[in-house]
C-alpha positions as CSV (number, residue, x, y, z in Angstrom):
1,M,0.0,0.0,0.0
2,R,1.2,3.5,-0.9
3,N,1.1,5.8,2.1
4,P,0.4,8.8,2.4
5,I,-2.5,8.3,0.1
6,L,-2.7,12.0,-0.6
7,P,0.8,13.4,-0.2
8,G,1.5,17.1,0.2
9,F,-0.8,19.7,1.8
10,H,-4.0,17.7,2.3
11,P,-5.0,18.0,6.0
12,D,-8.1,17.2,8.0
13,P,-9.4,14.3,5.8
14,S,-13.0,13.2,5.9
15,V,-14.3,10.2,3.9
16,C,-17.6,8.4,3.1
17,R,-18.5,5.4,1.0
18,V,-21.4,5.0,-1.4
19,G,-21.6,1.4,-2.7
20,E,-18.1,0.6,-3.9
21,D,-17.0,4.2,-4.3
22,Y,-15.2,6.3,-1.7
23,Y,-15.2,10.1,-1.6
24,L,-12.8,12.2,0.4
25,V,-12.4,15.9,1.2
26,C,-9.7,18.0,2.9
27,S,-9.2,21.5,4.3
28,S,-8.1,24.2,1.9
29,F,-7.6,27.2,4.2
30,E,-6.9,30.5,2.3
31,Y,-6.8,28.9,-1.1
32,F,-9.4,29.1,-3.9
33,P,-11.1,27.0,-5.1
34,G,-11.8,25.3,-1.8
35,V,-12.4,21.8,-0.4
36,P,-10.9,19.5,-2.9
37,V,-13.0,16.4,-3.6
38,F,-11.4,13.0,-4.4
39,H,-12.7,9.7,-5.6
40,S,-11.3,6.1,-5.1
41,R,-12.4,2.5,-5.6
42,D,-9.7,1.0,-3.3
43,L,-8.9,3.7,-0.6
44,E,-5.3,3.8,-1.9
45,S,-5.4,5.4,-5.4
46,W,-7.3,8.7,-5.4
47,R,-8.2,11.1,-8.2
48,Q,-9.4,14.7,-7.7
49,I,-12.7,15.1,-9.3
50,G,-13.4,18.7,-8.4
51,N,-13.7,21.3,-5.7
52,A,-16.8,21.7,-3.6
53,L,-16.3,25.5,-3.3
54,D,-15.4,26.7,-6.8
55,R,-17.4,29.9,-7.0
56,P,-16.7,33.2,-5.1
57,S,-20.3,33.2,-3.9
58,Q,-19.6,29.9,-2.0
59,L,-16.1,31.0,-0.7
60,P,-15.9,34.6,0.3
61,L,-12.3,35.2,1.3
62,P,-11.6,38.9,1.7
63,P,-8.2,40.3,1.0
64,E,-7.4,40.5,4.7
65,T,-7.8,36.8,5.1
66,P,-4.6,35.7,6.8
67,A,-2.5,32.8,5.7
68,S,-3.9,29.6,7.2
69,G,-7.3,31.4,7.6
70,G,-10.3,30.5,5.5
71,I,-11.7,26.9,5.3
72,Y,-11.2,24.5,8.1
73,A,-12.0,20.8,8.4
74,P,-14.8,19.7,6.1
75,T,-16.9,16.6,6.8
76,I,-18.4,14.7,3.8
77,R,-21.4,12.4,4.2
78,H,-24.0,10.8,2.0
79,H,-27.7,10.7,3.0
80,G,-31.0,10.7,1.3
81,G,-29.5,10.4,-2.2
82,R,-27.3,13.5,-1.7
83,F,-23.8,14.3,-0.7
84,W,-23.4,16.7,2.2
85,I,-20.3,18.7,3.2
86,I,-20.2,20.8,6.3
87,T,-17.3,23.1,7.1
88,T,-16.2,26.4,8.6
89,N,-15.1,29.6,6.9
90,T,-13.0,31.1,9.7
91,S,-12.6,34.3,7.8
92,G,-16.2,35.1,7.5
93,G,-19.6,33.5,8.1
94,G,-18.7,30.5,10.3
95,N,-20.2,27.1,9.8
96,F,-22.1,26.2,6.6
97,I,-23.4,23.3,4.5
98,V,-23.3,22.6,0.8
99,S,-24.8,19.6,-1.0
100,A,-24.8,17.9,-4.4
101,T,-26.2,14.9,-6.1
102,N,-22.9,14.5,-8.0
103,P,-19.8,14.7,-5.8
104,A,-17.9,16.1,-8.8
105,G,-20.3,19.1,-8.6
106,P,-21.9,21.5,-8.9
107,W,-22.3,21.9,-5.2
108,S,-25.1,24.2,-3.8
109,E,-24.7,27.7,-2.5
110,P,-23.9,27.7,1.3
111,V,-26.5,27.1,3.8
112,W,-25.2,29.0,6.9
113,I,-25.9,27.6,10.4
114,D,-25.6,29.7,13.5
115,L,-23.6,27.2,15.5
116,P,-20.4,28.2,17.2
117,G,-17.2,26.1,17.0
118,I,-15.1,24.6,14.2
119,D,-14.6,21.1,12.7
120,P,-18.4,20.4,12.3
121,D,-19.7,16.9,11.6
122,L,-23.0,15.5,10.3
123,A,-24.6,12.2,11.3
124,W,-28.2,10.9,10.7
125,D,-30.3,8.7,13.0
126,D,-32.5,5.9,11.6
127,D,-35.5,8.2,11.8
128,G,-33.8,10.9,9.7
129,T,-32.8,13.1,12.6
130,C,-29.6,15.0,11.7
131,W,-27.0,15.6,14.4
132,C,-24.3,18.2,14.1
133,T,-21.2,17.9,16.3
134,V,-18.6,20.7,16.7
135,S,-15.3,21.0,18.5
136,G,-15.8,21.5,22.1
137,T,-17.5,18.9,22.0
138,Q,-21.1,20.0,21.5
139,V,-24.0,18.2,19.7
140,A,-27.1,19.8,18.2
141,R,-30.1,18.5,16.4
142,I,-30.4,20.5,13.1
143,D,-32.2,20.9,9.9
144,P,-29.4,20.7,7.3
145,V,-31.6,22.0,4.5
146,A,-32.7,25.1,6.2
147,G,-29.6,25.5,8.3
148,K,-31.6,25.8,11.5
149,I,-30.8,24.5,15.0
150,L,-33.7,22.5,16.3
151,D,-32.4,21.5,19.7
152,G,-29.2,22.2,21.6
153,P,-26.3,22.4,21.4
154,F,-25.6,20.1,24.3
155,P,-22.3,19.1,25.9
156,A,-21.3,15.6,24.9
157,W,-17.9,14.2,25.7
158,A,-15.0,16.6,26.4
159,G,-12.3,14.0,25.8
160,T,-9.6,12.7,28.1
161,G,-8.3,16.0,29.3
162,L,-5.7,16.9,26.7
163,Q,-5.8,20.3,25.0
164,Y,-7.9,21.2,22.0
165,P,-10.6,18.5,21.8
166,E,-11.6,18.9,18.2
167,A,-12.3,17.1,14.9
168,P,-15.4,15.3,16.3
169,H,-17.0,12.6,14.1
170,L,-20.2,10.8,15.3
171,Y,-21.1,7.3,14.0
172,R,-23.9,4.9,14.5
173,I,-22.2,1.4,14.5
174,G,-24.4,-1.5,15.7
175,D,-26.2,-0.5,18.9
176,W,-23.8,2.2,19.8
177,W,-23.1,5.8,19.0
178,Y,-19.3,6.4,18.8
179,L,-17.8,9.9,19.2
180,M,-14.2,10.1,17.9
181,I,-12.2,13.2,18.4
182,A,-8.6,14.6,18.1
183,E,-6.8,15.9,21.1
184,G,-3.4,17.3,22.1
185,G,-3.1,19.9,19.4
186,T,-2.2,19.2,15.7
187,E,1.5,19.2,16.4
188,R,3.6,16.2,17.7
189,G,1.3,15.6,20.6
190,H,-1.7,14.8,18.3
191,T,-3.9,11.9,19.3
192,V,-7.2,10.2,18.4
193,A,-9.6,9.2,21.2
194,I,-13.0,7.7,21.2
195,A,-16.1,7.2,23.4
196,R,-19.5,5.5,23.0
197,A,-23.0,5.9,24.2
198,R,-26.5,4.6,23.5
199,T,-27.7,7.9,22.2
200,P,-26.0,10.9,20.5
201,L,-26.4,12.9,23.6
202,G,-24.7,10.4,25.9
203,P,-23.7,9.8,28.6
204,Y,-20.4,8.7,26.9
205,E,-18.1,6.0,28.0
206,P,-14.4,6.5,27.0
207,A,-12.5,3.7,25.4
208,P,-10.3,2.0,28.0
209,G,-7.3,2.1,25.7
210,N,-7.5,5.9,24.8
211,P,-5.8,7.3,22.8
212,V,-6.6,4.7,20.2
213,L,-3.9,6.3,18.0
214,T,-0.9,8.5,18.6
215,H,2.8,8.6,17.5
216,R,3.8,11.1,20.1
217,S,7.2,10.6,21.8
218,T,8.2,7.9,19.3
219,N,10.9,7.7,16.7
220,R,8.4,6.8,13.9
221,P,9.0,8.8,10.7
222,V,5.3,9.6,10.6
223,Q,4.3,12.1,13.3
224,S,1.4,14.3,14.4
225,T,-1.2,11.5,13.7
226,G,-4.7,12.7,14.3
227,H,-7.9,14.3,12.9
228,A,-9.2,11.0,11.7
229,D,-12.3,9.6,10.1
230,L,-13.6,6.0,9.9
231,V,-14.9,4.1,6.9
232,S,-16.0,0.5,6.2
233,T,-15.5,-1.5,3.0
234,P,-18.3,-3.4,1.3
235,G,-16.7,-6.5,2.8
236,G,-17.0,-5.3,6.3
237,D,-13.3,-4.2,6.9
238,W,-12.6,-0.9,8.6
239,W,-10.1,1.7,7.8
240,M,-9.1,5.1,9.1
241,V,-8.0,8.2,7.2
242,L,-6.1,10.8,9.1
243,L,-3.6,13.6,8.9
244,A,0.1,13.2,9.8
245,T,3.4,14.8,8.9
246,R,6.8,13.5,7.8
247,P,9.4,15.7,9.5
248,K,12.9,15.9,8.0
249,G,16.2,17.3,9.2
250,N,17.7,17.7,12.6
251,T,15.7,18.5,15.7
252,P,13.0,19.7,16.0
253,G,12.4,18.3,12.5
254,F,10.7,20.3,9.8
255,H,7.6,19.3,7.9
256,V,7.6,21.2,4.6
257,L,4.9,19.5,2.7
258,G,2.2,20.3,5.3
259,R,-0.1,17.8,6.9
260,E,-0.8,14.9,4.6
261,T,-3.5,12.3,4.4
262,F,-2.6,8.7,5.5
263,L,-4.5,5.5,5.7
264,T,-4.4,2.7,8.3
265,R,-6.3,-0.4,9.2
266,V,-8.8,-0.6,12.1
267,H,-9.8,-3.8,14.0
268,W,-12.7,-4.0,16.4
269,L,-12.0,-5.7,19.7
270,D,-14.6,-6.0,22.4
271,G,-16.6,-3.2,20.9
272,W,-13.7,-0.7,20.5
273,P,-11.5,0.2,17.6
274,S,-7.8,-1.0,17.6
275,V,-5.8,1.0,15.2
276,D,-2.6,-0.1,13.4
277,P,0.4,2.2,13.5
278,V,0.6,4.6,10.6
279,V,3.4,3.5,8.2
280,E,5.0,5.5,5.3
281,S,5.3,3.1,2.4
282,G,5.9,3.1,-1.3
283,F,7.2,5.9,-3.6
284,F,4.6,8.4,-4.8
285,E,5.7,9.1,-8.4
286,G,3.2,11.9,-8.6
287,E,4.2,13.2,-12.1
288,T,2.1,16.1,-12.9
289,R,2.3,17.8,-16.3
290,D,0.0,20.4,-17.7
291,D,0.5,21.8,-21.3
292,F,-2.5,24.1,-20.9
293,D,-4.3,22.7,-23.9
294,A,-7.6,22.3,-22.1
295,T,-10.4,24.9,-22.0
296,T,-10.5,25.0,-18.2
297,L,-7.9,24.7,-15.5
298,A,-7.6,21.4,-13.8
299,P,-9.1,21.3,-10.3
300,Q,-5.6,20.9,-8.7
301,W,-4.7,24.5,-9.5
302,I,-5.2,26.8,-6.6
303,S,-4.7,30.6,-5.8
304,P,-4.6,32.5,-2.5
305,R,-8.0,33.9,-1.6
306,W,-9.4,34.4,-5.1
307,R,-8.7,34.1,-8.8
308,P,-10.3,37.0,-10.8
309,D,-11.5,35.9,-14.2
310,D,-9.5,38.7,-15.9
311,S,-6.2,37.6,-14.2
312,W,-5.7,34.5,-16.4
313,S,-6.7,33.0,-19.7
314,L,-6.3,29.8,-21.6
315,T,-7.6,31.3,-24.9
316,A,-5.7,34.5,-25.3
317,R,-2.8,32.4,-26.5
318,P,-4.0,28.9,-27.2
319,G,-1.8,26.2,-25.6
320,W,-0.5,28.7,-23.1
321,L,-1.6,29.9,-19.7
322,T,-1.5,33.7,-19.9
323,L,-1.4,35.6,-16.6
324,H,-2.1,39.3,-16.0
325,A,-0.8,41.1,-13.0
326,T,-3.2,42.1,-10.3
327,G,-0.6,43.0,-7.6
328,S,3.0,44.1,-7.7
329,T,4.5,41.7,-5.1
330,L,4.1,38.2,-3.6
331,D,4.8,39.8,-0.2
332,E,1.2,41.0,0.0
333,P,-2.2,39.5,-0.9
334,G,-3.6,40.3,-4.3
335,C,-0.9,39.0,-6.6
336,T,-1.7,36.8,-9.6
337,F,-0.6,33.3,-8.6
338,I,-1.7,29.8,-9.8
339,G,0.0,26.9,-8.2
340,R,-0.1,23.2,-7.1
341,R,0.8,21.5,-3.8
342,Q,4.3,20.2,-3.5
343,E,3.8,16.4,-3.1
344,Q,7.3,14.9,-2.9
345,H,10.2,15.8,-0.7
346,T,12.6,15.1,-3.6
347,M,11.2,16.6,-6.8
348,R,11.8,18.8,-9.8
349,V,9.4,21.5,-11.2
350,T,9.9,22.9,-14.7
351,A,7.8,25.7,-16.1
352,R,8.4,27.2,-19.6
353,L,7.8,30.9,-19.4
354,D,7.5,33.6,-22.1
355,P,7.9,36.7,-20.0
356,G,7.0,39.2,-22.7
357,D,7.0,42.6,-21.2
358,G,6.1,41.3,-17.8
359,C,7.8,40.4,-14.5
360,A,6.9,36.7,-13.9
361,G,8.3,33.5,-12.6
362,L,8.0,30.4,-10.5
363,T,7.7,30.5,-6.7
364,V,7.8,28.1,-3.8
365,R,5.2,29.5,-1.4
366,L,4.3,29.0,2.2
367,D,2.7,32.4,2.8
368,E,3.4,36.1,2.0
369,A,6.3,36.2,4.4
370,H,7.9,32.9,3.5
371,H,8.6,32.2,-0.2
372,Y,11.5,31.7,-2.7
373,D,11.0,33.2,-6.1
374,L,12.7,32.5,-9.5
375,E,11.6,35.3,-11.8
376,V,12.5,36.9,-15.2
377,D,12.3,40.6,-15.6
378,G,14.0,42.8,-18.2
379,G,16.2,40.1,-19.6
380,Q,17.5,39.1,-16.1
381,A,16.7,35.9,-14.2
382,R,17.0,36.3,-10.4
383,V,16.3,34.4,-7.3
384,I,14.6,36.2,-4.4
385,A,14.3,34.9,-0.8
386,R,11.6,36.3,1.5
387,I,12.1,35.0,5.0
388,G,10.0,36.8,7.7
389,P,10.9,40.5,7.6
390,L,13.9,40.0,5.3
391,R,13.8,40.1,1.5
392,Q,16.9,39.6,-0.6
393,V,17.9,39.1,-4.2
394,V,20.2,36.1,-3.8
395,A,21.5,35.8,-7.4
396,S,20.9,37.0,-10.9
397,R,22.1,36.5,-14.5
398,P,21.1,37.5,-18.0
399,V,18.8,35.3,-20.1
400,P,18.1,35.5,-23.8
401,P,14.8,36.9,-25.0
402,G,11.9,34.5,-25.6
403,P,10.7,31.4,-23.8
404,V,12.9,30.1,-21.0
405,D,12.7,27.0,-18.8
406,L,12.5,27.8,-15.1
407,V,13.5,24.9,-12.8
408,V,13.1,24.5,-9.1
409,A,14.4,21.2,-7.6
410,S,14.4,19.8,-4.0
411,R,16.9,17.2,-2.7
412,P,17.7,16.0,0.8
413,S,19.9,18.4,2.8
414,E,23.5,17.6,3.4
415,S,23.4,19.7,6.6
416,T,20.8,20.0,9.2
417,G,17.7,21.2,7.3
418,P,14.9,19.2,5.7
419,D,16.0,19.8,2.1
420,T,17.9,22.1,-0.3
421,L,16.1,24.0,-3.0
422,S,17.9,24.8,-6.2
423,F,16.9,27.3,-8.9
424,S,18.0,27.6,-12.5
425,A,16.9,29.3,-15.7
426,G,17.5,28.1,-19.2
427,D,20.7,26.2,-20.0
428,G,22.8,28.1,-17.5
429,P,24.2,26.8,-14.2
430,V,22.3,26.7,-10.9
431,L,21.6,30.3,-9.9
432,A,21.2,29.6,-6.2
433,E,20.7,26.9,-3.5
434,L,18.6,27.7,-0.5
435,D,17.9,26.0,2.8
436,G,14.4,24.6,2.8
437,R,13.8,24.9,6.6
438,Y,12.7,28.5,6.1
439,L,9.7,27.3,4.1
440,S,8.4,25.0,6.8
441,T,5.6,25.2,9.4
442,E,8.2,25.1,12.2
443,V,9.6,28.4,11.0
444,A,6.6,30.2,9.4
445,T,3.9,28.7,11.7
446,G,0.4,28.0,10.3
447,F,-1.5,24.9,9.0
448,T,-0.6,24.7,5.3
449,G,2.3,23.3,3.3
450,R,4.3,24.4,0.3
451,V,2.6,25.4,-2.9
452,I,4.7,25.8,-6.1
453,G,3.3,28.0,-8.7
454,M,3.4,30.5,-11.5
455,Y,3.0,34.3,-11.0
456,V,3.2,37.7,-12.6
457,T,3.7,41.0,-10.7
458,R,3.9,43.4,-13.7
459,G,2.3,43.3,-17.1
460,S,1.4,40.0,-18.7
461,A,3.3,36.7,-19.2
462,A,2.5,33.3,-20.6
463,F,3.4,29.8,-19.6
464,D,3.6,27.0,-22.1
465,S,3.9,24.1,-19.6
466,Y,4.3,23.1,-16.0
467,D,5.8,19.8,-14.9
468,Q,6.3,18.5,-11.3
469,T,8.1,15.2,-11.1
470,G,9.0,13.2,-8.0
471,I,12.6,11.8,-7.9
472,E,13.1,8.6,-6.0
473,L,16.2,9.5,-4.0
474,S,14.9,10.0,-0.4
475,V,12.9,6.8,-0.1
C-alpha cells in the first residue's frame, strides 16, 4: 500500500463510502477553489474530481484573510441520495453546509448555520434526525436543508483532558453511537480518542485504551497523527484516514509538505477500535504535467484567496496559460498566482515561461512572508528569498529573450535542514541553492504546506507548460 494516500498539503481528511465508491475531502484554508473532492475505488489510489467551493459566492475570502485562515476541516457524508459537506469559513460566516447529487459538482450555495465552533460533523439517525457535532464537544439537532438549530447544542464528551478536543465525528455502529475526536493539538502531541453511548447525547463511556492512535514521543518517521475519520468497506473491513506529517532534518524536525492524508487499518476488539500504527510506504511518483491545452484549469490549480477571471486566460494564446498582473508583489495579498501543492520531498518542477514585457516567474510559497522566487524581468533571471521580515535578491544573471525554462528542484539536505532547494533558468548553471527549513511550518507557523506556482507581478506573461516530477532519492 502506498502511504500517504494524498501526499502534500491535504490535511483534515473526511471520507464516506457509497456502494463501492469512496469520496474524500480536505481542508483548503486560504486557497481558492476550496475543499478538494477526491474519488477512489480502493482507498489507496485517489483522483481529484473537483472542488466543492469553486465559486466566489460559496467562498468569500476577503483580501485581509490571513495565511492559514479560510476553510477548516470539512466533513463529507451521503444521506437521502445527496452528498453533504459541512465546514467552517473562519474568515467570514462561520459554519455552513453545501450539498450535491454528484460529488464532482456542482455543489449548492452555502446554507449557513448559527452554531459556534469549528470542525463540524454531520450524522443521521435511523428516523432521519440530523445531528451536528462541533469542536468542544457540542452536539445539536439541526435541519441541514434550512440551516436551523432544532435543539441544543448540548455538551457531549470533552475528551480525556488533553488540550484542544476537536475534529469530532459521530457514528452509529451497531447498537452504539461512537464519538471520535482529536486531542493534544495538531502538532507532535496529536492523538485520536473515542467514546461511546447509547444515544448521540450520551452519557459517553471513554474507550479503556485511549488514545486509540498516537505517535507522540516515538521515533516513527510519521508524526502528528490525528484528525481521523472512519470508513468501512463493502466486505466489512474498517479503515481510518487521518492527517500526519513527515518531519525531516535535525531536531526539531521540519515538515515542509504540510499535513498529509494517510490510511491505516482498524480492527474491532470488544466493541472498541484498535488502530494499526501509521506507516510510510511506497514511492509516490506523482508526475504532474499540464500543457494548458484544455479549455478550463484542472481542479488541482489553486490561488490564494481568489482568482479573478480577468487575471488569467487559456484562450488569449491557445496552448499557453496567460497571466495578467493584479498585484505588484508576492509579499502582500492580491498578486496573480496559480500553483499546485508540492507532493514529494525530492522533486523537480519545470515551467516554460515567455515573460513578454512582464515580470513573472516560479515561486515556492508557504505564505506572504515565506517564499522563494525565481523570476525573469527585463532580460534578467533572479532568485529572491523572502524569510519573515527579510527580502533579498540572492543571485541573478542575463537570459536571452523569448521562452525560458525555469527549474526548481528539491533534494535531501547535506546539513541540518529538511531539504535544499535549487533554482536555475535556461541552459545556465544553478543560480542559487537555499535552505528549505525557512519554508516550513516550524519556521513560518500555520496549518498549510508548500505550494509551487506561476506568478506575474507586472504586465502579462505566458506559460507553455508546467511539470512537477518526483525523484526517488529519499525513499
